[in-house]
N, C-alpha and C positions, 0 to 999 in steps of 0.2 A: 773306664769309659762309659756310657749312662748308652742303650740305642737310643734313640730317638726316630721313631716308627714314619713319623709326621717331613725329617729332613731328608731320614734316607733316603722319603716317594719322592722329596724335594727330587732327588740328585739320580733317580733311573727315570723319572722323569722325563726330564731335559738332559739326561745321553739319551737315550727314546730318539723323542724328538728332533735331536742334534745329528742323531745320524740319517733321520730321515730327509732335513733340512738338504745334509752337507749331498743325501744325493742327488735331489733334487737341481742344488745347483751347479753339478756336474755336466750336467743334459744344456744344450746347445740354445737356453734362450732366453738372450738377447732384454729382450719389451717385460720379460716376470721375473719382481723377484722376489725371493721365496730368502723367509727371516724368523726367529725363531725371537720371540718373546718372552720376557721371565719374569717373573711377582712375586721371589722368593718368601716378603713379609709375605703375603698375602695368599701366595701357593694357588698361583692363575697360571699356567700357561697353551698359553697361542700359539700353531703353528700355521703362519703368516702369507701367504699372495698376492702380489700387489702388480699392477702392468695387465701389458692387452696375451690375448693370448688367442692366433684366429681369429682377431678383427673382433672381439669381444671385450669388456671390461672386463676384467680378475682384477679383485676388491674382497677381502673377507680367509677368516678362517678357516686353515684344512682343517686341523687339529684345536680342538679347547677341550683343556682340561683341571680339573682345581679339585687340592686335597681340600679335602672336609673330614672332621671327623674323622681321621685319618683310616678314611676310603679316598682313593682314587672315584672323581665324578668325571665319568666321558657322556660331554654335551656338546659337543661337534666333532662330526670323524666323519669324514672323506675319505676314506683310506680301504686302499683292497681286501685288506686282508683285515685291515683293523687292528686301533691301538690297544685295546682289550686281549687279543693276541701278542702282540708285540709284552704288555704285562704278565701277563700269567705266562710263557718263552723265561721268564726272568725271576718266575721263585713265585710269582702275587696270587696269594687262594681270590677263585675265586668270588669270598666272603668281603673279600679289596678291593670288589671294580660294580658300581650303580655305573647300571647305562643311564643312563640320569634324561640321553637323549629319548627315550622311551617315558611315555607319563608312569605315575608306581605300577598303578591297578597291571600295564602289558609287561611290566620288567617281572613277577613275579611268574611267570613266563620262562624268564630268560637262561635262571639255573644262574645268573650274577646276585647281588646284594641288591635288597630291597630295601629303600629309600626314597622319604618322600622331600618332597619338591624344597622350596625353602620356600615360604609366605609371599 
């Protein structure tokens, strides 16, 4: 059986995000729904929050990662340690992680993959 990087990377990011979502769901905030949206066909993965917290509306992604060109493109990341840290701990090389929330000229300074954004 041939190893397919995109499929294996999809499994990995879902596992990482599911563990974060499960941890959030264990906390007692019944007014805030936390869930994972996974599109395995197009390789888009979102950890979403929806509801109310301290009187403010919460509606949006905590983390948004897509897999493009066999790399993790971290488009949104509001975690304390960062999803890139979780990926590194799982053995993903820095050359396969794009911090896409930085503009391309800043990415050169991060030590992670440098890739051009979509037009």
